[in-house]
C-alpha positions as CSV (number, residue, x, y, z in Angstrom):
1,X,56.1,-0.5,-30.7
2,X,54.1,1.2,-34.2
3,X,57.0,-0.3,-36.0
4,X,56.4,-4.1,-34.8
5,X,52.6,-3.8,-35.2
6,X,52.4,-1.8,-39.4
7,X,55.6,-4.7,-39.7
8,X,53.4,-7.4,-38.2
9,X,50.6,-6.2,-40.4
10,X,53.1,-5.7,-44.0
11,X,54.2,-9.4,-42.9
12,X,50.9,-10.9,-43.0
13,X,49.0,-9.2,-45.8
14,X,51.7,-10.8,-47.7
15,X,51.4,-13.5,-46.7
16,X,47.9,-13.7,-47.6
17,X,48.0,-12.1,-50.9
18,X,50.7,-15.0,-51.2
19,X,48.4,-17.7,-50.6
20,X,45.6,-16.1,-53.0
21,X,48.2,-15.7,-55.6
22,X,49.5,-19.1,-55.2
23,X,45.5,-20.7,-54.8
24,X,44.2,-18.7,-57.9
25,X,47.2,-20.0,-59.9
26,X,47.1,-23.8,-58.9
27,X,43.2,-23.2,-60.4
28,X,44.0,-21.9,-63.3
29,X,47.6,-23.2,-64.3
30,X,46.9,-25.5,-67.8
31,X,43.2,-25.4,-68.8
32,X,42.4,-25.4,-72.0
33,X,39.7,-25.8,-74.4
34,X,39.6,-29.9,-75.5
35,X,37.8,-28.8,-78.7
36,X,36.9,-25.7,-79.5
37,X,33.1,-24.6,-79.7
38,X,32.4,-27.0,-77.1
39,X,32.2,-26.8,-73.3
40,X,34.8,-29.9,-72.3
41,X,38.1,-28.3,-70.4
42,X,40.7,-30.6,-69.7
43,X,44.4,-29.9,-68.4
44,X,45.4,-32.7,-70.2
45,X,48.6,-30.8,-71.9
46,X,49.3,-29.1,-68.3
47,X,49.9,-32.8,-66.3
48,X,52.1,-34.2,-70.0
49,X,54.5,-31.4,-69.2
50,X,57.0,-33.5,-66.0
51,X,57.7,-30.0,-64.9
52,X,54.3,-28.2,-64.5
53,X,53.7,-27.7,-60.7
54,X,50.7,-26.3,-60.7
55,X,48.5,-29.0,-62.6
56,X,49.3,-31.2,-60.4
57,X,48.7,-29.1,-57.4
58,X,45.1,-28.5,-59.0
59,X,44.1,-32.4,-58.1
60,X,46.2,-32.6,-54.7
61,X,44.5,-29.4,-53.3
62,X,41.4,-31.5,-53.9
63,X,42.7,-34.8,-52.4
64,X,42.9,-36.9,-55.5
65,X,45.3,-38.1,-57.6
66,X,46.2,-36.7,-61.4
67,X,45.1,-38.7,-64.2
68,X,48.0,-40.6,-65.3
69,X,48.6,-39.4,-68.8
70,X,47.5,-41.6,-71.9
71,X,45.9,-43.6,-69.1
72,X,42.4,-41.9,-68.5
73,X,41.5,-38.7,-69.7
74,X,39.3,-36.4,-67.5
75,X,37.3,-33.3,-68.6
76,X,34.8,-30.4,-67.2
77,X,32.5,-28.8,-68.3
78,X,30.8,-25.7,-65.9
79,X,28.7,-24.6,-69.0
80,X,26.4,-26.0,-71.5
81,X,26.5,-27.0,-74.9
82,X,25.4,-23.5,-75.8
83,X,28.2,-21.8,-73.1
84,X,25.5,-20.5,-70.4
85,X,26.5,-21.9,-66.8
86,X,24.7,-24.9,-65.5
87,X,22.7,-24.5,-62.6
88,X,20.6,-26.0,-60.3
89,X,17.3,-24.4,-62.2
90,X,17.6,-26.1,-65.2
91,X,16.9,-29.7,-66.1
92,X,20.1,-31.1,-69.0
93,X,20.5,-33.4,-70.5
94,X,23.4,-35.3,-71.8
95,X,23.9,-36.9,-74.8
96,X,26.4,-38.9,-76.3
97,X,27.4,-37.7,-79.9
98,X,29.7,-40.7,-81.1
99,X,31.1,-44.3,-80.1
100,X,31.7,-44.0,-76.8
101,X,35.1,-45.3,-75.2
102,X,35.1,-48.6,-73.3
103,X,34.6,-47.4,-69.7
104,X,33.8,-43.5,-69.0
105,X,32.0,-41.8,-66.3
106,X,29.8,-38.7,-65.8
107,X,29.8,-36.8,-62.6
108,X,28.2,-34.2,-60.7
109,X,30.7,-31.7,-58.7
110,X,28.8,-29.3,-56.7
111,X,29.4,-25.5,-56.6
112,X,31.2,-25.7,-59.0
113,X,34.3,-26.4,-58.9
114,X,36.7,-29.6,-58.9
115,X,37.3,-28.8,-55.0
116,X,33.9,-29.7,-54.1
117,X,32.6,-33.1,-53.5
118,X,31.3,-35.6,-56.2
119,X,27.2,-35.5,-55.5
120,X,26.0,-38.6,-58.4
121,X,27.8,-40.5,-60.6
122,X,26.8,-42.6,-64.1
123,X,29.5,-44.4,-65.2
124,X,29.5,-47.5,-69.0
125,X,28.8,-50.2,-66.8
126,X,25.4,-48.4,-65.1
127,X,23.7,-46.8,-67.9
128,X,20.6,-47.7,-69.6
129,X,22.3,-47.4,-73.4
130,X,19.7,-46.7,-76.2
131,X,18.8,-48.9,-78.6
132,X,21.5,-47.4,-80.9
133,X,24.7,-47.5,-78.9
134,X,23.9,-43.6,-77.6
135,X,22.8,-42.6,-74.0
136,X,21.2,-40.1,-72.7
137,X,21.2,-38.9,-68.9
138,X,19.1,-36.7,-67.4
139,X,20.9,-34.0,-64.9
140,X,18.0,-32.5,-61.9
141,X,18.3,-31.9,-58.7
142,X,15.0,-34.5,-57.9
143,X,14.5,-38.0,-59.6
144,X,13.7,-38.1,-62.9
145,X,13.0,-41.9,-64.7
146,X,16.0,-43.5,-67.0
147,X,19.5,-42.4,-66.2
148,X,19.9,-38.9,-63.6
149,X,22.2,-37.2,-62.0
150,X,21.7,-35.3,-58.8
151,X,22.4,-32.1,-59.5
152,X,22.6,-29.0,-56.4
153,X,19.6,-27.0,-55.7
154,X,19.6,-24.0,-57.1
155,X,23.2,-23.6,-57.4
156,X,25.9,-23.5,-60.2
157,X,27.8,-26.7,-60.2
158,X,30.1,-28.9,-63.2
159,X,30.2,-32.1,-64.6
160,X,32.7,-34.0,-64.8
161,X,34.1,-37.1,-67.4
162,X,36.2,-39.5,-67.3
163,X,37.0,-42.4,-69.9
164,X,38.7,-44.4,-71.6
165,X,41.4,-42.5,-74.1
166,X,39.7,-43.9,-77.7
167,X,43.6,-42.8,-79.4
168,X,44.9,-39.3,-80.2
169,X,42.4,-37.7,-81.9
170,X,39.5,-38.6,-79.7
171,X,40.2,-36.1,-76.8
172,X,36.7,-35.0,-76.1
173,X,34.8,-36.6,-74.5
174,X,31.5,-37.7,-76.4
175,X,28.8,-35.7,-74.8
176,X,26.6,-32.4,-75.4
177,X,25.0,-31.1,-72.2
178,X,21.8,-29.2,-73.4
179,X,19.2,-27.5,-71.1
180,X,16.0,-28.5,-71.7
181,X,13.8,-26.1,-69.0
182,X,15.3,-23.6,-66.5
183,X,13.0,-22.2,-64.0
């Protein structure tokens, strides 16, 4: 009987370790900086490889289809432009840094991971632009005048950017994320 119990414990431990390692690989597979020095991370290169099961599994695990290569670009930022983690205890300004694509979207994902529910979104059709064509968006837990995204209160979160491609050399989202006021 003792052997059966120990064998069951070893098997259960092996299954748990296998599930944990598969989840860890799925969450980290193919993640690369879009450009050095920017907070944006992408899986675009991994998705271009038809054999990269883990990059596709990342999207499927959270109930989303992976973006089609060449049709839409997607990047996630978990830090501001200075490398500090995004948290609900700060006010952030998300500002455009150059020409914007025809269609783009910026959203907040609560809890610091892609699997968390989308909480707030602003896109090219709903944003109020500046006279020069640029865009500024406030990110804070309570409403702000102008373009505003709701972030979780006192928790970490991520910013997700989706856009139509602007050409082969323009992979990075044209936005900076700047902390303006922290509690």
